[in-house]
Each structure stands twice: as C-alpha cells, then as structure tokens.
C-alpha positions in Angstrom: 13.6 -10.3 21.5 14.9 -7.0 19.9 15.0 -6.6 16.1 18.3 -7.1 14.3 19.8 -4.3 12.3 18.7 -6.0 9.1 15.1 -6.4 10.3 15.1 -2.7 11.3 16.4 -1.6 8.0 13.9 -3.7 6.1 11.0 -2.5 8.2 11.9 1.2 7.9 12.6 0.9 4.2 9.4 -0.9 3.5 7.3 1.5 5.5 9.0 4.5 3.8 8.1 3.1 0.5 4.5 2.7 1.6 4.3 6.2 2.9 5.9 7.6 -0.3 3.2 5.8 -2.3 0.4 7.5 -0.3 -0.2 5.2 2.7 -1.6 7.0 5.8 0.8 7.6 8.6 0.4 6.6 12.2 1.9 9.9 13.5 -0.2 13.1 13.3 1.4 16.3 12.0 4.0 14.6 9.8 2.9 16.0 6.4 6.0 18.0 5.7 8.6 15.4 6.6 10.5 13.0 4.4 8.9 9.6 4.1 12.1 8.0 5.5 12.0 10.3 8.5 8.3 9.5 9.1 9.0 5.8 8.9 11.9 6.0 11.3 9.8 8.1 13.7 7.0 5.5 13.6 9.5 2.7 14.2 11.1 4.5 17.1 7.8 5.3 18.8 6.5 1.7 18.3 3.7 2.7 15.9 5.1 0.9 12.9 2.3 -1.3 11.5 4.8 -3.9 10.1 6.1 -7.0 11.9 8.7 -9.7 11.3 7.5 -13.3 11.5 10.1 -15.5 13.1 10.3 -19.2 13.0 11.6 -20.8 16.1 14.6 -23.1 15.7 14.5 -22.7 11.9 18.0 -24.1 11.4 18.1 -26.9 13.9 
C-alpha cells in the first residue's frame, strides 16, 4: 500500500530534522545538499530508515 501525502510529508520532515541534527545519511556524497533535499532523495530512492506503523481496521 503506498504512503498517503500526509505520511510522506511526516517522514520527509522527520528525516530532514534528524539529518540537520547530525544523523548520518544513507546516500553517499550528499554533504553539500540541504537536509530537506537529502531526506527527499532518501525517500525517493527507498533508503529512508523510517517507517509508518499501520493498524489494520482501526476504525471498524
């Protein structure tokens, strides 16, 4: 199941915050990029170390 736009925004934002605070990146050669660009690149390539836990039938 693909991520919703809200899940994508949350994951990219959280990862950008981690990178700006000094977390190591999953992509090599990304030292001169903005933390938000690095987070988006990690998400687009599938290397983002974050996940979204989903509960099946949470509202039923």
